[in-house]
C-alpha positions as CSV (number, residue, x, y, z in Angstrom):
1,X,0.0,0.0,0.1
2,X,2.8,2.4,0.6
3,X,4.0,1.9,-2.9
4,X,0.7,2.9,-4.4
5,X,0.3,5.5,-1.9
6,X,3.6,7.3,-3.1
7,X,2.9,7.4,-6.9
8,X,0.6,6.0,-9.5
9,X,1.6,2.5,-10.4
10,X,1.1,0.1,-13.2
11,X,0.4,-3.5,-12.4
12,X,3.6,-4.9,-14.1
13,X,5.9,-2.3,-12.5
14,X,4.2,-3.0,-9.0
15,X,4.5,-6.7,-9.4
16,X,8.1,-6.4,-10.3
17,X,8.7,-4.2,-7.2
18,X,6.9,-6.8,-4.9
19,X,9.0,-9.7,-6.6
20,X,12.2,-7.8,-5.9
21,X,11.1,-7.6,-2.1
22,X,10.8,-11.3,-2.1
23,X,7.0,-11.7,-2.1
24,X,5.4,-14.9,-3.4
25,X,4.2,-14.8,-7.1
26,X,0.9,-16.2,-6.3
27,X,0.3,-13.6,-3.6
28,X,1.4,-10.9,-5.6
29,X,-1.1,-11.9,-8.6
30,X,-4.0,-11.8,-5.9
31,X,-3.0,-8.5,-4.6
32,X,-2.5,-6.9,-8.1
33,X,-6.0,-8.2,-9.0
34,X,-7.6,-7.0,-5.9
35,X,-6.0,-3.6,-6.4
36,X,-7.2,-3.4,-10.0
37,X,-10.7,-4.5,-9.0
38,X,-10.7,-1.7,-6.4
39,X,-9.4,0.7,-9.3
40,X,-6.3,1.4,-7.0
41,X,-4.2,0.8,-9.8
42,X,-5.1,1.2,-13.4
43,X,-2.7,0.9,-16.3
44,X,-4.4,3.2,-18.6
45,X,-4.3,6.0,-16.0
46,X,-0.8,5.3,-15.2
47,X,0.0,5.6,-18.7
48,X,-1.7,9.0,-19.1
49,X,0.1,10.4,-16.1
50,X,3.3,8.9,-17.6
51,X,2.7,10.5,-21.0
52,X,1.7,13.8,-19.5
53,X,5.0,13.9,-17.3
54,X,7.2,13.4,-20.5
55,X,5.4,15.3,-23.4
56,X,7.6,18.5,-22.8
57,X,10.7,16.4,-23.6
58,X,9.5,13.8,-26.0
59,X,10.9,13.5,-29.4
60,X,7.9,11.7,-31.2
61,X,4.6,9.8,-30.4
62,X,6.3,6.5,-31.7
63,X,9.2,6.8,-29.1
64,X,6.7,7.6,-26.3
65,X,4.5,4.7,-27.2
66,X,7.6,2.3,-27.3
67,X,8.8,3.6,-24.0
68,X,5.4,2.8,-22.2
69,X,5.1,-0.5,-23.8
70,X,8.5,-1.5,-22.4
71,X,7.1,-0.7,-18.8
72,X,4.5,-3.5,-19.5
73,X,1.5,-1.4,-20.6
74,X,-0.6,-3.4,-23.2
75,X,-1.2,-1.7,-26.8
76,X,-4.8,-0.8,-26.1
77,X,-4.1,1.0,-22.9
78,X,-1.0,2.7,-24.4
79,X,-2.9,3.8,-27.5
80,X,-5.9,5.0,-25.5
81,X,-3.8,7.1,-23.1
82,X,-1.7,8.5,-25.7
83,X,-4.7,9.7,-27.8
84,X,-6.0,11.2,-24.5
85,X,-3.0,13.5,-23.7
86,X,-1.6,14.2,-27.2
87,X,-3.9,16.9,-28.5
88,X,-3.3,18.8,-31.8
89,X,-1.3,21.7,-30.2
90,X,0.9,19.4,-28.3
91,X,1.5,17.1,-31.1
92,X,2.3,20.0,-33.5
93,X,4.8,21.4,-30.9
94,X,6.5,18.0,-30.5
95,X,6.6,17.7,-34.4
96,X,8.3,21.1,-34.5
97,X,11.0,20.2,-32.0
98,X,11.7,16.9,-33.9
99,X,11.6,18.4,-37.3
100,X,13.9,21.4,-36.1
101,X,16.7,18.8,-35.2
102,X,16.2,17.0,-38.3
103,X,16.5,20.1,-40.4
104,X,19.4,21.1,-38.6
105,X,21.2,17.9,-39.3
106,X,20.2,17.6,-43.1
107,X,21.2,21.2,-43.9
108,X,20.1,20.9,-47.5
109,X,17.0,22.7,-49.0
110,X,16.2,20.2,-51.7
111,X,12.7,19.0,-52.4
112,X,14.1,15.5,-51.6
113,X,14.6,16.5,-48.1
114,X,11.0,17.5,-47.7
115,X,9.9,13.9,-48.9
116,X,12.3,12.4,-46.6
117,X,11.2,14.5,-43.7
118,X,7.4,13.6,-44.5
119,X,8.3,10.0,-44.3
120,X,10.5,10.3,-41.2
121,X,7.6,12.2,-39.5
122,X,5.0,9.5,-40.4
123,X,7.2,6.8,-39.3
124,X,7.8,8.5,-35.9
125,X,4.0,8.2,-35.4
126,X,2.9,12.0,-36.1
127,X,-0.5,12.4,-37.6
128,X,-1.1,13.2,-41.0
129,X,-2.9,16.4,-40.0
130,X,0.1,17.6,-38.0
131,X,2.5,16.7,-40.9
132,X,0.6,18.5,-43.5
133,X,0.1,21.6,-41.1
134,X,3.8,21.4,-40.7
135,X,4.6,21.2,-44.4
136,X,2.3,24.1,-45.0
137,X,4.4,26.1,-42.8
138,X,7.8,24.6,-44.0
139,X,10.5,27.2,-44.8
140,X,14.1,25.8,-44.8
């Protein structure tokens, strides 16, 4: 209870912490189930808080998504939480940061770089809307 009182926990992370403290796996499973049942731990809620705390520094939606998945959050909870916290303005700000780094490294003003950048932004998980908005404003 002290662990969940201190900070939001995800089921996988809490289970790992309890295992490290030497608790029995069957007991851990029962405790986690009961905490989920009582909504004292909730992986989607954890993911939303986790995403919100990292949006300012995040490089891209894909990287945020991959990071939370490594923490044991399932795909559905991760997708739902990311959609909940990544509004258009926040995504566009993240895209601008990401693209600024790319343009700085690329250095060239060729049309080919715009196509490469568009493909890169798409592969990094940015929405088509954010990419198009960015490309409309693009000036190397």
